[in-house]
N, CA and C atoms as a LAMMPS dump frame, in Angstrom:
ITEM: TIMESTEP
0
ITEM: NUMBER OF ATOMS
309
ITEM: BOX BOUNDS ff ff ff
-5.0000000000000000e+02 5.0000000000000000e+02
-5.0000000000000000e+02 5.0000000000000000e+02
-5.0000000000000000e+02 5.0000000000000000e+02
ITEM: ATOMS id mol type element x y z
1 1 1 N 0.84 -1.183 0
2 1 2 C 0 0 0
3 1 3 C 0.886 1.248 0
4 2 1 N 0.521 2.206 -0.84
5 2 2 C 1.307 3.426 -0.925
6 2 3 C 1.05 4.335 0.277
7 3 1 N 2.084 5.085 0.639
8 3 2 C 1.93 6.067 1.711
9 3 3 C 1.182 7.28 1.166
10 4 1 N 0.674 8.101 2.078
11 4 2 C 0.013 9.335 1.657
12 4 3 C 0.953 10.187 0.814
13 5 1 N 2.212 10.278 1.225
14 5 2 C 3.183 11.099 0.496
15 5 3 C 3.321 10.618 -0.95
16 6 1 N 3.298 9.318 -1.159
17 6 2 C 3.434 8.762 -2.508
18 6 3 C 2.205 9.038 -3.376
19 7 1 N 1.069 9.313 -2.755
20 7 2 C -0.17 9.557 -3.491
21 7 3 C -0.316 11.003 -3.962
22 8 1 N 0.401 11.915 -3.341
23 8 2 C 0.245 13.339 -3.648
24 8 3 C 0.499 13.661 -5.125
25 9 1 N 1.517 13.096 -5.787
26 9 2 C 1.675 13.392 -7.222
27 9 3 C 0.455 13.003 -8.062
28 10 1 N -0.224 11.913 -7.704
29 10 2 C -1.437 11.511 -8.42
30 10 3 C -2.541 12.549 -8.247
31 11 1 N -2.643 13.089 -7.045
32 11 2 C -3.665 14.105 -6.769
33 11 3 C -3.361 15.375 -7.555
34 12 1 N -2.098 15.758 -7.611
35 12 2 C -1.713 16.937 -8.401
36 12 3 C -2.104 16.744 -9.863
37 13 1 N -1.858 15.553 -10.399
38 13 2 C -2.217 15.266 -11.792
39 13 3 C -3.732 15.325 -11.989
40 14 1 N -4.481 14.778 -11.035
41 14 2 C -5.942 14.806 -11.088
42 14 3 C -6.458 16.24 -11.156
43 15 1 N -5.814 17.127 -10.417
44 15 2 C -6.251 18.523 -10.342
45 15 3 C -5.724 19.373 -11.484
46 16 1 N -4.74 18.859 -12.202
47 16 2 C -4.141 19.634 -13.276
48 16 3 C -3.254 20.767 -12.786
49 17 1 N -2.723 20.612 -11.584
50 17 2 C -1.797 21.616 -11.05
51 17 3 C -0.375 21.222 -11.434
52 18 1 N 0.59 22.115 -11.234
53 18 2 C 1.967 21.788 -11.625
54 18 3 C 2.439 20.446 -11.07
55 19 1 N 3.299 19.818 -11.841
56 19 2 C 3.871 18.514 -11.52
57 19 3 C 4.465 18.479 -10.117
58 20 1 N 4.171 17.42 -9.383
59 20 2 C 4.78 17.166 -8.077
60 20 3 C 5.634 15.911 -8.231
61 21 1 N 6.923 16.035 -7.983
62 21 2 C 7.848 14.907 -8.121
63 21 3 C 7.552 13.832 -7.084
64 22 1 N 7.883 12.605 -7.41
65 22 2 C 7.662 11.487 -6.492
66 22 3 C 8.426 11.663 -5.186
67 23 1 N 9.579 12.31 -5.239
68 23 2 C 10.399 12.499 -4.03
69 23 3 C 10.246 13.916 -3.47
70 24 1 N 9.059 14.491 -3.577
71 24 2 C 8.81 15.867 -3.16
72 24 3 C 9.104 16.051 -1.673
73 25 1 N 9.441 17.303 -1.347
74 25 2 C 9.63 17.65 0.063
75 25 3 C 9.313 19.128 0.244
76 26 1 N 8.89 19.467 1.434
77 26 2 C 8.595 20.851 1.772
78 26 3 C 7.256 21.343 1.26
79 27 1 N 6.886 22.518 1.721
80 27 2 C 5.604 23.12 1.374
81 27 3 C 5.562 23.573 -0.083
82 28 1 N 6.67 24.097 -0.588
83 28 2 C 6.679 24.639 -1.953
84 28 3 C 6.189 23.633 -2.987
85 29 1 N 6.532 22.377 -2.812
86 29 2 C 6.171 21.351 -3.796
87 29 3 C 4.661 21.174 -3.92
88 30 1 N 3.946 21.383 -2.831
89 30 2 C 2.499 21.139 -2.83
90 30 3 C 1.68 22.418 -2.68
91 31 1 N 2.332 23.562 -2.746
92 31 2 C 1.63 24.831 -2.585
93 31 3 C 0.468 24.998 -3.566
94 32 1 N 0.584 24.598 -4.833
95 32 2 C -0.578 24.73 -5.728
96 32 3 C -1.803 23.944 -5.24
97 33 1 N -1.585 22.8 -4.62
98 33 2 C -2.703 22.019 -4.079
99 33 3 C -3.296 22.744 -2.881
100 34 1 N -2.447 23.242 -1.993
101 34 2 C -2.924 23.978 -0.823
102 34 3 C -3.663 25.247 -1.241
103 35 1 N -3.186 25.906 -2.289
104 35 2 C -3.864 27.107 -2.804
105 35 3 C -5.257 26.756 -3.323
106 36 1 N -5.389 25.618 -3.996
107 36 2 C -6.7 25.185 -4.484
108 36 3 C -7.641 24.943 -3.308
109 37 1 N -7.13 24.349 -2.241
110 37 2 C -7.94 24.142 -1.044
111 37 3 C -8.403 25.49 -0.49
112 38 1 N -7.49 26.451 -0.414
113 38 2 C -7.808 27.783 0.103
114 38 3 C -8.87 28.468 -0.751
115 39 1 N -8.723 28.397 -2.068
116 39 2 C -9.681 29.03 -2.975
117 39 3 C -11.085 28.469 -2.76
118 40 1 N -11.171 27.198 -2.408
119 40 2 C -12.47 26.571 -2.141
120 40 3 C -13.038 26.974 -0.787
121 41 1 N -12.252 27.68 0.033
122 41 2 C -12.729 28.132 1.334
123 41 3 C -12.188 27.359 2.517
124 42 1 N -11.296 26.414 2.272
125 42 2 C -10.715 25.645 3.376
126 42 3 C -9.714 26.5 4.15
127 43 1 N -9.6 26.198 5.417
128 43 2 C -8.583 26.792 6.277
129 43 3 C -7.578 25.689 6.564
130 44 1 N -6.321 25.929 6.216
131 44 2 C -5.275 24.929 6.433
132 44 3 C -4.228 25.544 7.35
133 45 1 N -3.942 24.848 8.449
134 45 2 C -2.991 25.34 9.449
135 45 3 C -1.923 24.28 9.674
136 46 1 N -0.669 24.725 9.717
137 46 2 C 0.444 23.84 10.051
138 46 3 C 1.147 24.391 11.264
139 47 1 N 1.445 23.508 12.189
140 47 2 C 2.132 23.903 13.419
141 47 3 C 3.464 23.165 13.477
142 48 1 N 4.515 23.932 13.714
143 48 2 C 5.853 23.383 13.909
144 48 3 C 6.144 23.537 15.388
145 49 1 N 6.19 22.435 16.128
146 49 2 C 6.289 22.493 17.586
147 49 3 C 7.641 21.994 18.056
148 50 1 N 8.503 22.922 18.418
149 50 2 C 9.842 22.585 18.885
150 50 3 C 9.883 21.931 20.248
151 51 1 N 8.763 21.913 20.949
152 51 2 C 8.712 21.27 22.263
153 51 3 C 8.302 19.809 22.175
154 52 1 N 7.9 19.365 20.99
155 52 2 C 7.48 17.975 20.82
156 52 3 C 8.442 17.241 19.912
157 53 1 N 8.477 15.932 20.075
158 53 2 C 9.303 15.083 19.227
159 53 3 C 8.524 13.848 18.825
160 54 1 N 9.22 12.863 18.266
161 54 2 C 8.56 11.629 17.827
162 54 3 C 7.853 10.911 18.966
163 55 1 N 8.418 10.994 20.159
164 55 2 C 7.791 10.338 21.309
165 55 3 C 6.461 10.984 21.682
166 56 1 N 6.211 12.191 21.165
167 56 2 C 4.957 12.912 21.416
168 56 3 C 4.075 12.934 20.166
169 57 1 N 4.163 11.961 19.328
170 57 2 C 3.422 11.868 18.06
171 57 3 C 3.948 12.798 16.984
172 58 1 N 5.091 13.397 17.189
173 58 2 C 5.71 14.222 16.157
174 58 3 C 5.575 15.709 16.398
175 59 1 N 6.486 16.444 15.805
176 59 2 C 6.558 17.891 16.007
177 59 3 C 5.725 18.674 14.997
178 60 1 N 5.041 18.004 14.083
179 60 2 C 4.283 18.683 13.032
180 60 3 C 2.803 18.344 13.148
181 61 1 N 1.976 19.37 13.203
182 61 2 C 0.528 19.197 13.23
183 61 3 C -0.056 19.882 12.007
184 62 1 N -0.982 19.223 11.351
185 62 2 C -1.704 19.819 10.227
186 62 3 C -3.196 19.703 10.507
187 63 1 N -3.906 20.785 10.208
188 63 2 C -5.353 20.828 10.4
189 63 3 C -5.972 21.465 9.159
190 64 1 N -7.055 20.898 8.687
191 64 2 C -7.843 21.516 7.619
192 64 3 C -9.294 21.527 8.071
193 65 1 N -9.944 22.664 7.866
194 65 2 C -11.346 22.805 8.245
195 65 3 C -11.979 23.832 7.325
196 66 1 N -13.2 24.207 7.625
197 66 2 C -13.874 25.24 6.858
198 66 3 C -15.061 24.717 6.079
199 67 1 N -15.769 25.623 5.413
200 67 2 C -17.002 25.269 4.706
201 67 3 C -16.901 24.076 3.755
202 68 1 N -15.801 23.88 3.023
203 68 2 C -15.776 22.719 2.119
204 68 3 C -15.9 21.377 2.841
205 69 1 N -15.543 21.357 4.12
206 69 2 C -15.607 20.108 4.885
207 69 3 C -16.839 20.044 5.781
208 70 1 N -17.67 21.081 5.746
209 70 2 C -18.856 21.106 6.596
210 70 3 C -18.459 21.108 8.059
211 71 1 N -19.102 20.276 8.834
212 71 2 C -18.8 20.176 10.265
213 71 3 C -17.559 19.33 10.532
214 72 1 N -17.065 18.671 9.519
215 72 2 C -15.905 17.794 9.656
216 72 3 C -14.617 18.614 9.622
217 73 1 N -13.538 18.025 10.066
218 73 2 C -12.214 18.626 9.952
219 73 3 C -11.194 17.51 9.862
220 74 1 N -9.992 17.863 9.42
221 74 2 C -8.896 16.901 9.312
222 74 3 C -7.792 17.355 10.242
223 75 1 N -7.185 16.423 10.971
224 75 2 C -6.096 16.772 11.883
225 75 3 C -5.146 15.6 12.009
226 76 1 N -3.848 15.921 12.047
227 76 2 C -2.843 14.879 12.232
228 76 3 C -1.626 15.457 12.936
229 77 1 N -1.007 14.654 13.772
230 77 2 C 0.321 14.926 14.327
231 77 3 C 1.263 13.962 13.622
232 78 1 N 2.386 14.468 13.134
233 78 2 C 3.283 13.629 12.337
234 78 3 C 4.74 13.91 12.665
235 79 1 N 5.583 12.972 12.291
236 79 2 C 7.014 13.082 12.537
237 79 3 C 7.748 13.944 11.535
238 80 1 N 7.132 14.154 10.339
239 80 2 C 7.757 15.015 9.329
240 80 3 C 6.705 15.958 8.755
241 81 1 N 7.181 17.062 8.22
242 81 2 C 6.288 18.015 7.565
243 81 3 C 5.563 17.356 6.398
244 82 1 N 6.281 16.574 5.619
245 82 2 C 5.692 15.929 4.449
246 82 3 C 4.575 14.957 4.83
247 83 1 N 4.76 14.207 5.912
248 83 2 C 3.706 13.298 6.365
249 83 3 C 2.447 14.075 6.726
250 84 1 N 2.62 15.199 7.426
251 84 2 C 1.474 16.012 7.829
252 84 3 C 0.764 16.613 6.617
253 85 1 N 1.537 17.195 5.699
254 85 2 C 0.961 17.772 4.484
255 85 3 C 0.207 16.717 3.68
256 86 1 N 0.835 15.583 3.472
257 86 2 C 0.242 14.526 2.657
258 86 3 C -1.047 14.003 3.272
259 87 1 N -1.068 13.825 4.583
260 87 2 C -2.265 13.335 5.266
261 87 3 C -3.459 14.232 4.958
262 88 1 N -3.269 15.53 5.138
263 88 2 C -4.358 16.482 4.921
264 88 3 C -4.753 16.533 3.442
265 89 1 N -3.782 16.561 2.561
266 89 2 C -4.074 16.638 1.122
267 89 3 C -4.845 15.41 0.645
268 90 1 N -4.401 14.227 1.013
269 90 2 C -5.049 12.995 0.541
270 90 3 C -6.483 12.9 1.057
271 91 1 N -6.704 13.209 2.314
272 91 2 C -8.05 13.093 2.868
273 91 3 C -8.984 14.191 2.354
274 92 1 N -8.442 15.38 2.168
275 92 2 C -9.24 16.452 1.58
276 92 3 C -9.623 16.075 0.146
277 93 1 N -8.674 15.549 -0.594
278 93 2 C -8.94 15.142 -1.979
279 93 3 C -10.031 14.077 -2.046
280 94 1 N -10.035 13.163 -1.098
281 94 2 C -11.061 12.123 -1.071
282 94 3 C -12.435 12.725 -0.768
283 95 1 N -12.486 13.653 0.161
284 95 2 C -13.763 14.245 0.561
285 95 3 C -14.305 15.228 -0.464
286 96 1 N -13.432 15.988 -1.108
287 96 2 C -13.872 17.092 -1.959
288 96 3 C -13.732 16.848 -3.456
289 97 1 N -12.732 16.102 -3.857
290 97 2 C -12.43 15.987 -5.277
291 97 3 C -12.655 14.584 -5.828
292 98 1 N -13.227 13.705 -5.019
293 98 2 C -13.538 12.365 -5.492
294 98 3 C -12.346 11.448 -5.666
295 99 1 N -11.229 11.809 -5.039
296 99 2 C -10.033 10.969 -5.165
297 99 3 C -10.264 9.644 -4.453
298 100 1 N -9.924 8.563 -5.134
299 100 2 C -10.045 7.22 -4.554
300 100 3 C -8.649 6.639 -4.434
301 101 1 N -8.29 6.302 -3.206
302 101 2 C -6.972 5.718 -2.944
303 101 3 C -6.874 4.365 -3.642
304 102 1 N -5.794 4.132 -4.404
305 102 2 C -5.632 2.826 -5.055
306 102 3 C -5.527 1.7 -4.025
307 103 1 N -6.092 0.557 -4.363
308 103 2 C -6.021 -0.57 -3.411
309 103 3 C -4.91 -1.522 -3.755
């Protein structure tokens, strides 16, 4: 089974946004996807917590909420920025853009 991070390039292709490399890293690589979420009215927040580490579920928190998700929201604590970004992107894509995770 592919990781969320490995699925992000497929989502970028589905949306017709600029190419996302398979070995992407950082926010810049997925900014066009995050911008599309914002344009739809989503609120996306990333927290970099220097007081937490892997033993605390990771130093990176990502949250997505807002009208496109209704009363629902997405939240994850992760060990890397990319894991947090990918988690939110993949689940948002499933809820809003009809993305189906390959089995």
